[in-house]
N, C-alpha and C positions, 0 to 999 in steps of 0.2 A: 375565566374562562367555562362555557358552553360544552367542552369536551367535561371536566371536569365534575360538573354537575351532572351531566348522566353518567361517570364512573359512579358517582357519590350511590347516584337513583340503583345501578346495577348491584349494586358494591352489599346496599341494605338489601334490596332483592333477595339474594343470594345468600346471604349472611348465614343461613339455614344450612347449607350447601357446602358451605365455606367447613362450617363449623365442624364437619360430619365429615368431611376428607378428608384421609390422609394424604390421599395425592395431591389437593391442593393447596393442603398445607405444608409439603416440604415439594413444591413446586420449582422454588428454586434453585435446588439440586439439580431437581430435571434441567432447568435451562442453562444451568451452568455444566452440564455434560453434553448438551448440544450445539454450545456453543464451542464446547474442544472438539466437538468431533468433526465438527464445521473446519475447522484446520488441520483434525490428520486424516480428513479421508480428503482433504486439498492435496495431498502427493503423492496420491495413488489410484484414484480414479478420478470420474468422469465431470466436465461439467453440471451433467443433469442431475444427477447423484448428489454433488456438493449441493447444487441449489435447495434441492430435496429437503435434506438437514437444516439449510438457511430454514428455511418454510416454515417449519419441524420450532424454532428460537421462536420463529415470529406469533407460531401461533399458541404456543404454552406462554409465549410475554400478555399475550392476547387476553388468553385465561386469567390470567396471574392480577392483569389488569381490571376486570371486568366481576370479578370475588374476593381478592383480597381488600378487607378495610383499609382504607386509608392510603389507597396508590393514587398517586396524582401525574399530571404530566406537567411539567416545569421547558421550559425553555429558556437559549440563551442568545446571546444576539448574533453568533453564527450561524443563527441552525437560522433565524429570521431571513438570510442569504437563502441556504438550506432551501426554506421552502419556497423563497420565489424563484430560484432554479429547478423548482420540482412542478411547478405549476407551468413554468416557460416550455418544459417540457409535454405536458398535461396539451398545452394549445399548439404545440407544433406538430402533435401527433395527431389533430383533429387537421391541420395545415397539410399536411403529406397526400401527397399524393402514389404513393405506397402505403395506406394505412394499415391492411396486414400484416403486412413486415414490419413497418415500424410499432405496431402494437407488442409484439416478440420482444421487441429491443427494448419497450416500457416496461414489460413486466420486469423484465432484468431486471431496471431502474428500479422498481419497487421491492424486490427482492432487499439487493445492495441497500438501499434508504430504511430497510424496513428491518433489517440484520441490524444495523448500525441504532436505529431506535430502542429497542429491543435490548443489545447489548447495553447502552448508556442507561436505561430502565434500569437494568439487572445492577449494574454498577451500582446504581447511586444507596441503592439501599447494603451492598456488598462489595467494596470498594477493597475490601479488605482483600478477598480474590482478584485481586489486577496480578498478584504476582505468580499467583497458576497461571493465567492466563498468555502471559509474556510470557514462561519457563516453556508453554506448548508450543508456542509462535517459536520459541528458540531452539526446543527439541527439534521439532520440523525440519526447519532450515540449517540445522547439525545435525541430520539426519540425510539430509538434500547435500547437504556439503560432504560427509564422507562419500556418498555414495559415488557424487562427481571426481573425488577426490582417486577414489580407485576404477573407475572409467577413463581417469587420463592415464594409469600405469595400464590397464588392459590395452587400448589406444582402439576406441570403438572407432566402428566407422561413419562418417558421413550420415545421416538418412535424404539429405536435401541441398542444395548447394548453399555453402555455410558462411564462405567465407573468397573475396579472389584472389586463387592462386598464379594466375596467369604470370605477374609481374613475382612473383617470389621463386627464393630456390627450395630445394628439398627439405633444406635445415627448418626455413624460415615459418612450416607449414605447422599449425597450431590444431592439434585434435582438440576439438572443443566439445566439452562436455556436457551433460542434458539432462543429468538426474534423472528422476521416474513420474516428473512433471507429466502430464496429458493437455496436447499433445507434445509430444518428446521435439524440443527444442530450445537449444542454447542459449536463446535468445530472452524463452521466460523462466531457464531455471536462474538467467545471471536475473534479470528483477525483481525472481522471488527471493533471491539472495541480499539483495538489496533491502527487501519491505522489512525480515526478517533478520537481519546482522545488527540493528539496532537493539533489538531484544536481548539477543545472546552476551552484548557491552553491557545494557540495564539490569538484568541479572546478575554479572560478575561485580556491580557500582551494590547493587543492592544487597550482598550476602555482603561485601567488604563494609556497610555501612555496620551489620550487624552483628562483626566481628568476625564472621565464618570466611576464616581465610582460605581453607581447605577448598571449598566451595567455589569462592571467587576465582582461585584459578582454575579452575576443574572449565568455569564457563569462559575464562578468558584463551583456553585452548582451545575448545569447539570455537571461537568467534573466531581465533587464526589462523583456523585449521580453513573454517567456509569463507574467511577471507578469501583464503588460495582459491580456494573452490572457482571463488566468484572471478576473480582471472583467467582459470581454467576456461571459464564459456566462451573466452572469448568476446563478448557482448561487451560492447565500447561505449555504450549509453550506461551500462554497469558499472563501468569504471568509474565513468561522473559522476553519477549516483552515489557511490562508495566511497568518494574523494569529500560528499556535501558532505556523509557520513562522519566520517574523519575529524572535518570541518567544525561539526557539529559538536562533538564530544569533543575538543580541542576549545572549545568558547565555551562549554558549561566548566567542562572542568576549572575552568578559569574563573571562574567565581570564589570557586575555595583556595585555589592554590597560586594562585598569583601575587596578593599581598605577603603573605607568610613563603612562598617558595618557588619564588620569581626564577629565578636560575634555574634551577634542578628541574622547574616548569616549563623553561626554554632549552632549556639541554635535551629532554624526554623528546618533545616536539620534534626538534631538529633532527633528531638518532631515527624518529618515526620518519622521519622525510625523507630520510641519505639513506633504509634500509630501503624504502618502496623503490626509491630512486636504483640503485644497484639492482634491483630486484629485477627492474625491466630493464636496467643496461644488460644487466647479466646472458638474462632470455631472448639469445636469439628470435626465435617467436615470437614472444608476447611484445619483444623491442619492435618488430615489426610490424604488429599489429595492433598497438599504440599510434607508433607513428602513421599509420594508414588513415587514423582521423584528419591528420592535417594534407592529405593529400588531395582532395578537395572532388574535381572530378575525374581526377585521375584514377579514381579507384572505383570501381562497379558500384559497389553497396551505395557510397557517397554520393556519386552519381543518380543510381534509381532514385535515393530519398529526395536530391536535388528536383526530378521531375514533379514523383509522386504532387514534392510542397507548391509544383507550381499548378499543378494541375488540380491540387486539392483547393488552392488559394480562387482559382476563377470557378470552382462551384460553391465558396462561400461568396463569393461579390455576386452571381447568379441569383445566391438563396439568401443573402446576408439577414434577412427580417423573421421566417423561423427556420430559417436550416429546408434540409430534407429528408428530417424525420429520422428518430432516432434508431440504435441499429447498426449493424454491420455491413448485413445483408442489403441493405439501404442503401449506405455508401459503395457496393460493390455493384452495385444495378446503375444509379446513377455516373457514378464514375466509368464506367466504360463510354461515357459520352466526351468525355474532357481528356479522358488519358495521350499520353503520347503513345505512339503504337510499341509494340512489345514493353510498356512499361506497368503491364497491372498491377495491382495494390489493391491488398483488403482493406486497407485503414490510411490516414495521413501519415501516418508517422510521428505521428506528434499529437497530446493528449487536447493542447489547447484549440488547435487547429480542426483536430477529430470534433470536440464540442460545439465552437461555433459551426463546421461543415452541417451538423446532424440535428443542432436545433438554435443558432443564430445568435444574433451577437448581444441577444438580451441573455442568455442563457449562461452565456459564457461570462459577462459580467458579473454573474450572480452567482457562477465558479469559483472566477477569482476572491471575489467579494468577501465568500465564505474561506479560503485558502487564508487570504489576509490579517479574518479577523480573527482567525482563530488560532495563527501562527500570533499573531500580534501580543492576543489574550496569554498565550505561555509562554513568549519571552518574557512580557510583565510579573507570571507567576514568579519565571524559572530566577529571573535578577532579584525579586522583593521576597520569595519565601523563607520562613528558617524552617519546613518541617522537608527533614534531605530526603523522608521515605518519598515523598509525594514532588517535589523538587527529582527524584529519579525519574520515578514513572512519568512526568510531565514532557522533563526533557529525549525519555526513548520513545515514546509516541511526537512528539514534534521533529524530533530528526527523521524518524521513518516516512513520517511522511512528506516532510521538506526531499528527502531522499528521493523518493516515488516520483514525487512531481519535479527533481531532477533530471533524474531519469525518461519522465516524460515528456520531454523536449525534444526529442531525437528516437521518439519510439511509444508507441500506444500497447504494449505489452500491458501497462496499468489494467484494460479492458477484461483481461483474463480475470474470471473469479479467483485465482490462487490470489492472486495480489490484492483484489479489492475487497476481500472478506479483511484480509489484515490493515486496507487502507480505514477501512471504514473505524475497524474495531480502537483503532490505533486513535481515531476521530471523539470517537464515544471515551475513550480514557479519559481523553482531554476534557470533555462534558462533564463530563463525572469528579473527576479531579477537581475541578475549578469548583466550587460550588458558589462564589463570587468573589469582586475585586479583591473585596474583603478579607477571605482566605489566606491572602496574599502571607499575611504578618502571623497565620498560625503557625 
């Protein structure tokens, strides 16, 4: 691989510098701190600041690659799809009629993918730090869960029109919490909690596997509280994503419980489903919110999305090969030519449709291919591996990615940095955790 030959040359050339630099010899510690800082800053700072911290991670990783002896670049099968996705985006960039706006969106994508490569490269050498990364994500999600839970009791006022109340009685109107994420929005918080809650359950399982039951229970309590806050956001897409999380947890746990504890397993699953059903039926506002998902055109939010989907699909049909160029600013500029009067939109409200509109059919195929191979390899590993600790980490990452994408079917909160960085970190955990398919038997 030509890149590894270049790295070998630079490492040999800078060998003296590395051997005499305490900073370079400790660079892994600084990379870890910068990775954790991305998640910590995501809870309260702007996108620009979060992006700058991620750039720091990328810069430190670059320094490590060119100076530390023995560093190499390797790739997995799903990363070939990711490379294809990136190449199509480059072609789409130069084919866009709004090049300047596309360039800004392209730079954001470079940061996201660069952060993914940085985390994957770090974890290849330091996979034992995975619990710390997942714990940090979980703590941030738990913090937002507590803030949102308290906001519900404080009866926070809406900053914008977040729900259709025209057909609701006063007791059916929900106080939609939004946490501290910028910009303040309950849908953003809902999507963030969908991305973060798997880490809370994952850390609980990790401590349980270590026989540290008190710590395990503590993480379960945080997961339960944060799950309550997710429902308090009123984000219906997040509700669907949460169902994917619960389904994923049930499926993974069946590997260890089905054969020997089938009755207990089915009892627990039935009990949890019954509890969730009871909570929805008991809360008037939550019940109204859930039922609004099935109101179709009678709910203004649903009707708005249907109109956006139709307009976005027309955009895709006219630009199916290369798209209009990556970035939400491109979308806003072009969408005005297709939108129905009174239905302006910031995005397509569907991750896959958004990718198709921005970068064309081949970008969509490459991205879906990346997801398919990534999840397929994860499932194979989970089924066959005897390494409980690794199964927990890979399961946590796969469940989080799946839940984010399920939520993405009805929203594009995915493109916010708070969620994107978690998504790519989870992908990096899978990349570093599954060294090869032979590893499933270790």
